[in-house]
DSSP file (Angstrom, degrees, kcal/mol; ACC not computed):
  #  RESIDUE AA STRUCTURE BP1 BP2  ACC     N-H-->O    O-->H-N    N-H-->O    O-->H-N    TCO  KAPPA ALPHA  PHI   PSI    X-CA   Y-CA   Z-CA
    1    1 A M              0   0    0      0, 0.0     2,-0.5     0, 0.0     9,-0.2   0.000 360.0 360.0 360.0 138.0  -11.6   -5.1  -21.0
    2    2 A F  E     -A    9   0A   0      7,-3.4     7,-2.8     2,-0.0     2,-0.4  -0.940 360.0-171.4-111.0 134.6  -15.4   -5.7  -20.5
    3    3 A T  E     +A    8   0A   0     -2,-0.5     2,-0.4     5,-0.2     5,-0.2  -0.992  12.5 176.5-128.2 134.2  -17.9   -3.9  -22.5
    4    4 A Y  E >   -A    7   0A   0      3,-2.5     3,-2.7    -2,-0.4     2,-0.2  -0.954  66.7 -52.1-135.5 117.1  -21.6   -3.7  -22.2
    5    5 A K  T 3  S-     0   0    0     -2,-0.4    89,-0.0     1,-0.3     0, 0.0  -0.353 124.0 -18.7  52.8-119.8  -23.6   -1.5  -24.5
    6    6 A D  T 3  S+     0   0    0     -2,-0.2    88,-2.9    -3,-0.1     2,-0.4   0.281 120.9  92.5-100.6  13.9  -21.9    1.9  -24.1
    7    7 A L  E <   -AB   4  93A   0     -3,-2.7    -3,-2.5    86,-0.2     2,-0.3  -0.824  52.3-174.1-105.3 142.7  -20.2    1.1  -20.8
    8    8 A S  E     -AB   3  92A   0     84,-2.3    84,-2.4    -2,-0.4     2,-0.4  -0.981   7.1-169.2-135.5 151.7  -16.6   -0.3  -20.6
    9    9 A L  E     +AB   2  91A   0     -7,-2.8    -7,-3.4    -2,-0.3     2,-0.4  -0.996   6.9 178.0-140.4 131.1  -14.6   -1.5  -17.6
   10   10 A S  E     - B   0  90A   0     80,-2.4    80,-2.6    -2,-0.4     2,-0.3  -0.990   3.2-176.2-131.9 144.3  -10.9   -2.3  -17.7
   11   11 A A  E     - B   0  89A   0     -2,-0.4     2,-0.4    78,-0.2    78,-0.2  -0.988  11.3-162.8-140.2 149.1   -8.7   -3.4  -14.8
   12   12 A N  E     - B   0  88A   0     76,-2.2    76,-1.8    -2,-0.3    75,-1.7  -0.978  12.6-172.6-131.5 115.7   -5.0   -4.1  -14.4
   13   13 A F  E     - B   0  86A   0     -2,-0.4     2,-0.3    73,-0.2    73,-0.2  -0.801   3.2-169.9-105.9 148.6   -3.8   -6.1  -11.4
   14   14 A I  E     - B   0  85A   0     71,-2.4    71,-3.2    -2,-0.3     2,-0.3  -0.938   9.4-179.0-129.4 161.8   -0.2   -6.8  -10.4
   15   15 A Y  E     - B   0  84A   0     -2,-0.3     2,-0.3    69,-0.2    69,-0.2  -0.973  18.8-160.8-152.9 162.5    1.1   -9.2   -7.7
   16   16 A S  E     - B   0  83A   0     67,-2.3    67,-2.5    -2,-0.3     2,-0.4  -0.965  15.1-171.7-147.0 138.1    4.1  -10.5   -6.0
   17   17 A Y        +     0   0    0     -2,-0.3     3,-0.1    65,-0.2    -2,-0.0  -0.994  60.7  15.1-139.4 132.3    4.4  -13.7   -4.1
   18   18 A G  S    S+     0   0    0     -2,-0.4     2,-0.2     1,-0.3    -1,-0.1   0.555  86.4 125.1  88.8   9.2    7.0  -15.3   -1.9
   19   19 A N        -     0   0    0      2,-0.0    62,-2.5    -3,-0.0    63,-0.4  -0.624  47.4-141.9 -96.4 160.9    9.1  -12.2   -1.3
   20   20 A Y  E     -E   80   0B   0     60,-0.3     2,-0.5    -2,-0.2    60,-0.2  -0.899   2.4-150.3-120.2 148.9   10.2  -10.7    2.0
   21   21 A I  E     -E   79   0B   0     58,-2.7    58,-2.7    -2,-0.3     2,-0.6  -0.986   6.3-151.8-120.0 128.8   10.5   -7.1    3.1
   22   22 A F  E     -Ef  78 137B   0    114,-2.9   116,-3.0    -2,-0.5     2,-1.4  -0.886  13.0-144.1 -99.2 120.2   13.0   -6.1    5.8
   23   23 A D  E  >  + f   0 138B   0     54,-3.1     4,-1.1    -2,-0.6   116,-0.1  -0.658  24.4 174.0 -87.6  90.0   11.7   -3.0    7.7
   24   24 A D  H  > S+     0   0    0    114,-1.5     4,-0.7    -2,-1.4    -1,-0.2   0.800  75.5  55.2 -70.0 -28.1   15.0   -1.1    8.3
   25   25 A R  H >> S+     0   0    0    113,-1.0     4,-2.1     1,-0.2     3,-1.0   0.919 104.0  52.9 -72.2 -40.2   13.2    1.9    9.8
   26   26 A A  H 3> S+     0   0    0      1,-0.3     4,-2.5     2,-0.2    -1,-0.2   0.824  98.5  66.3 -60.7 -31.0   11.3   -0.1   12.4
   27   27 A R  H 3< S+     0   0    0     -4,-1.1    -1,-0.3     1,-0.2    -2,-0.2   0.867 113.1  31.6 -61.0 -32.8   14.6   -1.5   13.5
   28   28 A G  H << S+     0   0    0     -3,-1.0     3,-0.3    -4,-0.7    -2,-0.2   0.790 128.4  36.2 -94.4 -30.4   15.6    2.0   14.6
   29   29 A T  H  < S+     0   0    0     -4,-2.1     6,-0.3     1,-0.2    -3,-0.2   0.748 119.5  44.1-100.4 -25.9   12.3    3.5   15.7
   30   30 A L  S  < S+     0   0    0     -4,-2.5    -1,-0.2    -5,-0.3    -3,-0.1  -0.024  80.9 129.5-107.8  28.1   10.5    0.4   17.2
   31   31 A G  S    S-     0   0    0     -3,-0.3    39,-0.2     1,-0.1    29,-0.1   0.627  86.0 -63.8 -54.2-133.3   13.5   -0.9   19.2
   32   32 A D  S    S-     0   0    0     37,-0.6    30,-4.2    34,-0.1    33,-0.3   0.128 100.2 -52.9-110.5  20.8   12.7   -1.7   22.8
   33   33 A G  S >  S+     0   0    0     28,-0.2     3,-2.0    36,-0.2    31,-1.0   0.466  89.2 136.9 123.8   9.2   11.9    1.9   23.9
   34   34 A R  T 3  S+     0   0    0      1,-0.3    -5,-0.1    35,-0.2    -4,-0.1   0.844  76.9  48.0 -51.8 -38.2   15.0    3.9   22.7
   35   35 A L  T 3  S+     0   0    0     -6,-0.3    -1,-0.3    -7,-0.1     5,-0.2   0.298  91.3 154.9 -94.1  12.6   12.8    6.7   21.4
   36   36 A T    <   +     0   0    0     -3,-2.0     3,-0.1     1,-0.3     0, 0.0  -0.610  53.8  42.2 -79.5 143.2   10.6    7.1   24.5
   37   37 A P  S    S+     0   0    0      0, 0.0    -1,-0.3     0, 0.0     2,-0.2   0.063 103.2  92.1 -91.3 101.2    9.1    9.4   25.5
   38   38 A R  S >  S-     0   0    0      0, 0.0     3,-1.9     0, 0.0     4,-0.4  -0.724  93.8 -70.8-137.5-171.9    8.1   10.1   21.9
   39   39 A S  T 3  S+     0   0    0      1,-0.3     4,-0.5    -2,-0.2     3,-0.3   0.720 125.5  55.9 -64.8 -21.3    5.1    9.2   19.7
   40   40 A T  T 3> S+     0   0    0     -5,-0.2     4,-2.5     1,-0.2    -1,-0.3   0.547  82.6  88.9 -88.7  -0.1    6.1    5.6   19.4
   41   41 A A  H <> S+     0   0    0     -3,-1.9     4,-2.8    -6,-0.2     5,-0.2   0.927  88.0  47.6 -61.8 -47.1    6.1    4.9   23.2
   42   42 A D  H  > S+     0   0    0     -4,-0.4     4,-2.7    -3,-0.3    -1,-0.2   0.927 113.1  47.8 -60.6 -45.6    2.5    4.0   23.4
   43   43 A F  H  > S+     0   0    0     -4,-0.5     4,-1.4     2,-0.2    -1,-0.2   0.941 114.7  46.4 -60.9 -47.6    2.6    1.6   20.4
   44   44 A I  H  < S+     0   0    0     -4,-2.5     3,-0.3     1,-0.2    -2,-0.2   0.925 114.0  47.5 -62.9 -45.9    5.8   -0.1   21.7
   45   45 A Y  H >< S+     0   0    0     -4,-2.8     3,-1.1     1,-0.2    -1,-0.2   0.900 111.9  49.6 -62.9 -43.6    4.4   -0.4   25.2
   46   46 A D  H 3< S+     0   0    0     -4,-2.7    -1,-0.2     1,-0.2    -2,-0.2   0.744 115.9  43.1 -65.0 -26.8    1.0   -1.8   24.0
   47   47 A N  T 3< S+     0   0    0     -4,-1.4    11,-2.3    -3,-0.3    10,-2.0   0.051  87.7 123.0-112.4  25.0    2.7   -4.4   21.8
   48   48 A R  B <  S-g   58   0C   0     -3,-1.1     2,-0.3     9,-0.2    12,-0.1  -0.384  71.5 -91.5 -79.9 162.9    5.5   -5.5   24.2
   49   49 A W        +     0   0    0      9,-1.8    12,-0.2     7,-0.1    -1,-0.1  -0.552  48.5 173.4 -73.4 136.2    5.9   -9.1   25.3
   50   50 A Q    >   -     0   0    0     -2,-0.3     3,-2.7    10,-0.1     6,-0.1  -0.960  46.5 -75.8-137.6 156.0    4.1  -10.2   28.4
   51   51 A P  T 3  S+     0   0    0      0, 0.0     3,-0.1     0, 0.0     0, 0.0  -0.295 122.3  20.4 -55.6 132.4    3.7  -13.6   30.0
   52   52 A G  T 3  S+     0   0    0      1,-0.3     2,-0.3     2,-0.0    -3,-0.0   0.334  93.6 128.7  91.4  -8.7    1.2  -15.5   28.0
   53   53 A S    <   +     0   0    0     -3,-2.7    -1,-0.3     1,-0.1     3,-0.1  -0.666  28.1 172.7 -84.6 135.1    1.6  -13.4   24.9
   54   54 A T  S    S+     0   0    0     -2,-0.3    -1,-0.1    -3,-0.1    -5,-0.1   0.444  74.4  47.2-119.1  -4.1    2.3  -15.1   21.7
   55   55 A D  S    S+     0   0    0      0, 0.0     2,-0.1     0, 0.0    -1,-0.1  -0.035  71.6 147.7-130.4  33.8    2.1  -12.3   19.2
   56   56 A A        -     0   0    0      1,-0.1    -8,-0.2    -6,-0.1    -7,-0.1  -0.395  33.9-160.3 -68.8 143.7    4.1   -9.5   20.7
   57   57 A L  S    S+     0   0    0    -10,-2.0    -9,-0.2     1,-0.2    -1,-0.1   0.700  80.9  49.4 -93.3 -22.8    6.0   -7.1   18.4
   58   58 A V  B     -g   48   0C   0    -11,-2.3    -9,-1.8   -14,-0.2    -1,-0.2  -0.966  69.1-154.5-122.8 125.7    8.5   -5.9   20.9
   59   59 A P  S    S+     0   0    0      0, 0.0     2,-0.3     0, 0.0    -1,-0.1   0.830  80.1   2.6 -69.8 -30.8   10.4   -8.4   23.1
   60   60 A Q        -     0   0    0    -29,-0.1     2,-0.5   -12,-0.1   -10,-0.1  -0.963  64.0-137.7-156.2 136.1   10.9   -6.0   26.0
   61   61 A F        +     0   0    0     -2,-0.3     2,-0.5   -12,-0.2   -28,-0.2  -0.858  22.7 178.6 -97.0 126.0   10.0   -2.4   26.8
   62   62 A V    >   -     0   0    0    -30,-4.2     3,-2.2    -2,-0.5     2,-0.3  -0.977  31.1-125.2-127.3 114.1   12.8   -0.4   28.3
   63   63 A W  T 3  S+     0   0    0     -2,-0.5   -29,-0.1     1,-0.3   -30,-0.1  -0.438  98.7   4.8 -62.3 121.9   11.9    3.3   29.1
   64   64 A G  T 3  S-     0   0    0    -31,-1.0    -1,-0.3    -2,-0.3   -30,-0.2   0.368 109.7-119.7  85.9  -5.9   14.5    5.3   27.3
   65   65 A G    <   -     0   0    0     -3,-2.2     2,-0.3   -33,-0.3    -4,-0.0  -0.209  26.5-110.8  68.2-162.0   16.1    2.3   25.7
   66   66 A R    >   -     0   0    0     -4,-0.0     3,-0.7     0, 0.0   -34,-0.1  -0.936  47.6 -54.0-159.3 173.1   19.6    1.2   26.2
   67   67 A N  T 3  S+     0   0    0     -2,-0.3     3,-0.3     1,-0.3     2,-0.3  -0.345 130.4   8.5 -57.1 125.9   22.9    1.0   24.3
   68   68 A G  T >  S-     0   0    0      1,-0.2     3,-1.7    -2,-0.1    -1,-0.3  -0.106  90.2-147.8  90.3 -42.4   22.1   -1.0   21.1
   69   69 A S  T <   -     0   0    0     -3,-0.7   -37,-0.6    -2,-0.3   -35,-0.2   0.751  55.2 -70.4  47.2  36.0   18.5   -0.8   22.0
   70   70 A N  T 3  S+     0   0    0     -3,-0.3    -1,-0.3   -39,-0.2    -2,-0.1   0.864  95.1 136.7  56.0  39.7   17.7   -4.2   20.4
   71   71 A E    <   +     0   0    0     -3,-1.7    -1,-0.1     2,-0.1    -2,-0.1   0.331  22.3 127.1-100.5   6.8   18.2   -2.9   16.9
   72   72 A A  S    S-     0   0    0      1,-0.1     2,-0.3    -4,-0.1    -4,-0.0  -0.183  76.3 -85.5 -63.4 159.5   20.3   -5.7   15.4
   73   73 A N  S    S+     0   0    0      2,-0.1     2,-0.3     3,-0.1    -1,-0.1  -0.518  70.1 151.0 -64.4 126.2   19.1   -7.3   12.1
   74   74 A Q    >   -     0   0    0     -2,-0.3     3,-1.7    -3,-0.1     4,-0.1  -0.967  59.6-101.0-154.0 164.9   16.6   -9.9   13.1
   75   75 A T  G >  S+     0   0    0     -2,-0.3     3,-1.6     1,-0.3    -2,-0.1   0.623 106.7  79.3 -70.3 -10.0   13.6  -11.7   11.8
   76   76 A R  G 3  S+     0   0    0      1,-0.3    -1,-0.3   -54,-0.0    -3,-0.1   0.719  96.9  47.4 -70.1 -15.0   11.2   -9.6   13.9
   77   77 A W  G <  S+     0   0    0     -3,-1.7   -54,-3.1     2,-0.0     2,-0.5   0.290  93.6  98.0-102.0  10.5   11.7   -6.9   11.2
   78   78 A L  E <   -E   22   0B   0     -3,-1.6     2,-0.3   -56,-0.2   -56,-0.2  -0.863  53.2-176.0-104.4 128.0   11.1   -9.3    8.3
   79   79 A Y  E     -E   21   0B   0    -58,-2.7   -58,-2.7    -2,-0.5     2,-0.7  -0.892  34.9-109.6-123.7 148.1    7.6   -9.4    6.8
   80   80 A D  E     -E   20   0B   0     -2,-0.3    43,-0.5   -60,-0.2   -60,-0.3  -0.716  31.6-164.2 -75.2 120.8    6.1  -11.6    4.1
   81   81 A G        +     0   0    0    -62,-2.5   -61,-0.2    -2,-0.7    -1,-0.1   0.242  37.1 137.0 -95.1  12.8    5.7   -9.1    1.2
   82   82 A S        +     0   0    0    -63,-0.4    40,-2.2   -67,-0.1    41,-0.4  -0.361  27.2 148.5 -62.0 138.1    3.3  -11.1   -0.9
   83   83 A Y  E     -BC  16 121A   0    -67,-2.5   -67,-2.3    38,-0.2     2,-0.4  -0.987  40.2-143.9-161.2 162.7    0.5   -8.9   -2.2
   84   84 A I  E     -BC  15 120A   0     36,-2.3    36,-2.9    -2,-0.3     2,-0.4  -0.996  23.7-167.4-132.7 133.9   -1.9   -8.2   -5.1
   85   85 A R  E     -BC  14 119A   0    -71,-3.2   -71,-2.4    -2,-0.4     2,-1.3  -0.972  27.6-133.4-130.3 135.3   -2.8   -4.7   -6.1
   86   86 A L  E     +BC  13 118A   0     32,-2.6    31,-0.9    -2,-0.4    32,-0.8  -0.719  32.7 178.8 -79.9  97.8   -5.4   -3.3   -8.3
   87   87 A R  E     +     0   0A   0    -75,-1.7    29,-1.4    -2,-1.3     2,-0.4   0.900  62.5  10.4 -76.0 -40.1   -3.0   -1.0  -10.3
   88   88 A D  E     +BC  12 115A   0    -76,-1.8   -76,-2.2    27,-0.2     2,-0.4  -1.000  57.3 177.3-142.3 139.4   -5.5    0.6  -12.7
   89   89 A L  E     -BC  11 114A   0     25,-2.1    25,-2.8    -2,-0.4     2,-0.4  -0.970  10.3-177.6-139.2 123.4   -9.3    0.6  -12.9
   90   90 A T  E     -BC  10 113A   0    -80,-2.6   -80,-2.4    -2,-0.4     2,-0.4  -0.990   8.8-173.0-130.4 129.4  -11.1    2.5  -15.6
   91   91 A V  E     +BC   9 112A   0     21,-2.4    21,-2.4    -2,-0.4     2,-0.3  -0.987  17.8 178.4-115.3 128.1  -14.9    2.9  -16.0
   92   92 A A  E     -BC   8 111A   0    -84,-2.4   -84,-2.3    -2,-0.4     2,-0.4  -0.936  23.4-155.1-136.2 151.6  -16.0    4.6  -19.2
   93   93 A Y  E     -BC   7 110A   0     17,-3.4    17,-2.6    -2,-0.3     2,-0.6  -0.992  12.8-151.7-127.2 125.2  -19.2    5.6  -21.0
   94   94 A N  E     - C   0 109A   0    -88,-2.9    15,-0.2    -2,-0.4     2,-0.0  -0.864  22.1-129.0 -94.7 119.0  -19.2    6.2  -24.8
   95   95 A F        -     0   0    0     13,-2.4    13,-0.4    -2,-0.6    -2,-0.0  -0.367  30.0-103.5 -66.4 146.8  -21.9    8.7  -25.8
   96   96 A T     >  -     0   0    0      1,-0.1     4,-2.5    11,-0.1     3,-0.5  -0.215  24.5-111.3 -71.1 160.7  -24.1    7.6  -28.6
   97   97 A E  H  > S+     0   0    0      1,-0.3     4,-2.8     2,-0.2     5,-0.3   0.838 117.7  62.1 -62.7 -32.7  -23.8    8.8  -32.1
   98   98 A K  H  > S+     0   0    0      2,-0.2     4,-1.3     1,-0.2    -1,-0.3   0.904 108.4  40.8 -61.4 -41.5  -27.1   10.6  -31.6
   99   99 A V  H  > S+     0   0    0     -3,-0.5     4,-1.3     2,-0.2    -2,-0.2   0.943 116.5  47.5 -70.7 -50.4  -25.6   12.7  -28.8
  100  100 A T  H  <>S+     0   0    0     -4,-2.5     5,-3.1     1,-0.2     4,-0.4   0.864 109.3  53.7 -62.6 -37.3  -22.3   13.4  -30.5
  101  101 A S  H ><5S+     0   0    0     -4,-2.8     3,-1.2     1,-0.2    -1,-0.2   0.902 105.1  54.8 -67.7 -38.3  -23.8   14.3  -33.8
  102  102 A L  H 3<5S+     0   0    0     -4,-1.3    -1,-0.2    -5,-0.3    -2,-0.2   0.829 112.3  44.4 -56.4 -32.2  -26.0   16.9  -32.0
  103  103 A L  T 3<5S-     0   0    0     -4,-1.3    -1,-0.2    -3,-0.2    -2,-0.2   0.390 116.8-114.1 -94.7   1.4  -22.8   18.4  -30.6
  104  104 A G  T < 5S+     0   0    0     -3,-1.2     2,-0.3    -4,-0.4    -3,-0.2   0.840  73.1 130.4  71.9  32.4  -20.9   18.3  -33.9
  105  105 A L      < -     0   0    0     -5,-3.1    -1,-0.2    -8,-0.1    51,-0.2  -0.856  60.7-140.6-118.2 153.5  -18.5   15.7  -32.6
  106  106 A N  S    S-     0   0    0     49,-2.5     2,-0.3    -2,-0.3    50,-0.2   0.890  84.9 -17.1 -77.3 -40.4  -17.2   12.4  -34.0
  107  107 A S  E     - D   0 155A   0     48,-1.4    48,-2.4    -7,-0.1     2,-0.3  -0.992  54.9-160.8-158.8 161.6  -17.2   10.8  -30.6
  108  108 A M  E     - D   0 154A   0    -13,-0.4   -13,-2.4    -2,-0.3     2,-0.4  -0.982   7.7-175.5-149.4 135.3  -17.2   11.5  -26.9
  109  109 A R  E     -CD  94 153A   0     44,-2.3    44,-3.4    -2,-0.3     2,-0.4  -0.991   8.7-160.3-137.7 124.9  -16.2    9.4  -23.9
  110  110 A L  E     +CD  93 152A   0    -17,-2.6   -17,-3.4    -2,-0.4     2,-0.3  -0.880  23.6 175.1-101.8 138.6  -16.5   10.1  -20.2
  111  111 A Y  E     -CD  92 151A   0     40,-2.4    40,-2.2    -2,-0.4     2,-0.4  -0.954  28.7-154.7-142.3 158.8  -14.3    8.1  -17.9
  112  112 A A  E     -CD  91 150A   0    -21,-2.4   -21,-2.4    -2,-0.3     2,-0.4  -0.998  19.9-171.1-132.1 130.3  -13.2    7.7  -14.3
  113  113 A R  E     -CD  90 149A   0     36,-3.2    36,-2.9    -2,-0.4     2,-0.4  -0.963   6.6-169.6-126.9 136.3   -9.8    6.1  -13.6
  114  114 A G  E     -CD  89 148A   0    -25,-2.8   -25,-2.1    -2,-0.4     2,-0.4  -0.982   5.3-161.5-122.5 140.1   -8.3    5.0  -10.3
  115  115 A T  E    S-CD  88 147A   0     32,-2.4    32,-1.7    -2,-0.4   -27,-0.2  -0.964  71.8  -5.4-118.7 137.4   -4.7    3.9   -9.7
  116  116 A N  E    S+     0   0A   0    -29,-1.4   -29,-0.2    -2,-0.4    -1,-0.2   0.863  82.1 145.1  53.9  42.1   -3.4    1.9   -6.8
  117  117 A I  E     +     0   0A   0    -31,-0.9     2,-0.4     1,-0.2   -30,-0.1   0.736  60.0  32.1 -84.5 -24.0   -6.8    2.0   -5.1
  118  118 A L  E     +C   86   0A   0    -32,-0.8   -32,-2.6     2,-0.0     2,-0.4  -0.997  58.5 176.9-138.0 136.2   -6.8   -1.5   -3.5
  119  119 A T  E     -C   85   0A   0     -2,-0.4     2,-0.5   -34,-0.2   -34,-0.2  -0.991   9.3-164.5-135.4 128.2   -3.9   -3.5   -2.2
  120  120 A F  E     -C   84   0A   0    -36,-2.9   -36,-2.3    -2,-0.4     2,-0.3  -0.961  11.0-165.1-114.4 127.2   -4.3   -6.9   -0.5
  121  121 A V  E     -C   83   0A   0     -2,-0.5   -38,-0.2   -38,-0.2   -40,-0.1  -0.827  23.6-137.6-114.2 152.3   -1.4   -8.2    1.6
  122  122 A K  S    S+     0   0    0    -40,-2.2     2,-0.7    -2,-0.3    -1,-0.1   0.859  94.1  55.8 -74.1 -35.9   -0.8  -11.7    2.8
  123  123 A E  S >  S-     0   0    0    -43,-0.5     3,-2.1   -41,-0.4    -1,-0.2  -0.862  72.5-154.4-108.6 113.3    0.4  -10.6    6.3
  124  124 A D  T 3  S+     0   0    0     -2,-0.7    -1,-0.1     1,-0.3    -3,-0.0   0.751  90.1  60.6 -53.9 -31.8   -2.1   -8.4    8.1
  125  125 A I  T 3  S+     0   0    0      2,-0.0     2,-0.6     0, 0.0    -1,-0.3   0.570  72.3 115.6 -78.6  -8.1    0.5   -6.6   10.2
  126  126 A L    <   +     0   0    0     -3,-2.1    -5,-0.1     1,-0.2   -47,-0.0  -0.475  36.1 172.5 -65.6 109.7    2.3   -5.2    7.2
  127  127 A Y        +     0   0    0     -2,-0.6     2,-0.2     2,-0.1    -1,-0.2   0.413  52.3  73.9-104.3   1.6    1.8   -1.5    7.6
  128  128 A I  S    S-     0   0    0      1,-0.0  -105,-0.0     2,-0.0    10,-0.0  -0.703  98.0 -81.6-112.4 167.3    4.1   -0.3    4.7
  129  129 A D        -     0   0    0     -2,-0.2    -2,-0.1    12,-0.2    12,-0.1  -0.512  34.9-149.1 -65.5 118.9    3.7   -0.4    0.9
  130  130 A P  S    S+     0   0    0      0, 0.0     2,-1.4     0, 0.0    -1,-0.2   0.669  76.8  91.8 -67.4 -15.1    4.6   -4.0   -0.1
  131  131 A E        +     0   0    0     13,-0.0     2,-0.2  -115,-0.0    13,-0.1  -0.657  62.4 157.4 -81.0  92.9    5.9   -2.7   -3.5
  132  132 A Q        -     0   0    0     -2,-1.4     6,-0.1     1,-0.2  -111,-0.0  -0.527  43.6 -78.5-112.8 178.3    9.5   -2.2   -2.6
  133  133 A G    >   -     0   0    0      4,-0.3     3,-1.8    -2,-0.2    -1,-0.2  -0.067  55.4 -88.6 -71.7 173.0   12.8   -2.0   -4.4
  134  134 A I  T 3  S+     0   0    0      1,-0.3    -1,-0.1     2,-0.1    -2,-0.0   0.763 124.4  57.4 -58.3 -29.4   14.7   -5.1   -5.7
  135  135 A N  T 3  S-     0   0    0      2,-0.1    -1,-0.3     1,-0.0     3,-0.1   0.606 102.1-130.9 -81.7 -10.6   16.6   -5.6   -2.4
  136  136 A G    <   +     0   0    0     -3,-1.8  -114,-2.9     1,-0.2     2,-0.5   0.641  60.7 134.2  72.9  16.8   13.4   -5.9   -0.4
  137  137 A T  E     -f   22   0B   0   -116,-0.2     2,-0.6  -114,-0.1    -4,-0.3  -0.885  45.7-149.7-103.3 123.8   14.5   -3.3    2.3
  138  138 A Y  E     +f   23   0B   0   -116,-3.0  -114,-1.5    -2,-0.5  -113,-1.0  -0.817  26.6 161.9 -88.9 120.8   12.1   -0.6    3.4
  139  139 A T  S    S-     0   0    0     -2,-0.6    -1,-0.1  -115,-0.2  -116,-0.1   0.054  75.4 -68.0-128.0  26.7   14.0    2.5    4.4
  140  140 A G  S    S+     0   0    0      1,-0.2    -2,-0.1     2,-0.0  -117,-0.0   0.647  72.0 170.6  99.8  20.3   11.1    5.0    4.2
  141  141 A Q        -     0   0    0      1,-0.1   -12,-0.2   -12,-0.1    -1,-0.2  -0.246  44.1-100.0 -60.4 147.4   10.3    5.2    0.5
  142  142 A T        -     0   0    0      1,-0.1    -1,-0.1     3,-0.0     3,-0.1  -0.536  44.0-119.7 -69.8 134.3    7.2    7.0   -0.4
  143  143 A P        -     0   0    0      0, 0.0    -1,-0.1     0, 0.0     2,-0.1  -0.273  39.8 -76.2 -71.8 160.1    4.4    4.5   -1.1
  144  144 A A        -     0   0    0    -13,-0.1     2,-0.2     1,-0.1   -13,-0.0  -0.367  57.8-116.6 -53.4 128.3    2.6    4.2   -4.5
  145  145 A V        -     0   0    0     -3,-0.1     2,-0.5    -2,-0.1    -1,-0.1  -0.496  17.3-136.3 -75.4 135.6    0.2    7.1   -4.7
  146  146 A K        +     0   0    0     -2,-0.2     2,-0.3   -29,-0.1   -30,-0.2  -0.801  31.0 179.9 -90.4 129.9   -3.5    6.5   -4.9
  147  147 A T  E     -D  115   0A   0    -32,-1.7   -32,-2.4    -2,-0.5     2,-0.4  -0.972  22.0-167.7-132.7 150.0   -5.2    8.6   -7.6
  148  148 A I  E     +D  114   0A   0     -2,-0.3     2,-0.3   -34,-0.2   -34,-0.2  -0.994  17.6 176.2-132.2 123.8   -8.7    9.1   -8.9
  149  149 A S  E     -D  113   0A   0    -36,-2.9   -36,-3.2    -2,-0.4     2,-0.4  -0.951  17.4-155.9-131.2 153.1   -9.1   11.1  -12.1
  150  150 A I  E     +D  112   0A   0     -2,-0.3     2,-0.3   -38,-0.2   -38,-0.2  -0.982  23.5 173.2-126.0 135.3  -12.2   11.9  -14.3
  151  151 A G  E     -D  111   0A   0    -40,-2.2   -40,-2.4    -2,-0.4     2,-0.4  -0.911  28.1-144.4-141.7 169.0  -11.8   12.8  -17.9
  152  152 A L  E     -D  110   0A   0     -2,-0.3     2,-0.6   -42,-0.2   -42,-0.2  -0.967  12.7-159.5-136.1 116.1  -13.6   13.5  -21.1
  153  153 A D  E     -D  109   0A   0    -44,-3.4   -44,-2.3    -2,-0.4     2,-0.5  -0.854  14.0-174.2 -99.8 124.6  -12.2   12.3  -24.6
  154  154 A I  E     -D  108   0A   0     -2,-0.6     2,-0.6   -46,-0.2   -46,-0.2  -0.973  13.9-160.5-123.4 129.8  -13.6   14.3  -27.4
  155  155 A Q  E      D  107   0A   0    -48,-2.4   -49,-2.5    -2,-0.5   -48,-1.4  -0.936 360.0 360.0-106.2 119.4  -12.9   13.5  -31.1
  156  156 A L              0   0    0     -2,-0.6    -1,-0.1   -51,-0.2   -48,-0.0   0.471 360.0 360.0 -86.6 360.0  -13.7   16.5  -33.3
């Protein structure tokens, strides 16, 4: 915690390094076109392999897909899950004794707190929450919720 006069700031970071995440949902939805014509069709088409392409996400686009639809477990669904996250950030102001005594209070503190407000990932293409279960498989879990709250602590 950092304090300057009546202001205070505290932060809590968490990190994970060297882990991998297997995107089990993408294996089924971002195959080679199995779900076309649906909402993923444009994304798959735009990110398909083409001659000269070195960063394609989809090896081949097949309208309507095919049996198996290129869904096998493979490294194309494996992402570097390394990240650092600002889990908690709290900024607070402690009112002076002059103010609190006028209000008949022992103390009063106004604060703002944010949780999960910043996450930095190693792999830019990682579009899912890197904080996954112990097995490292993403199957559609709800990501960590970002919250911002404002509060007032009063001691009578």
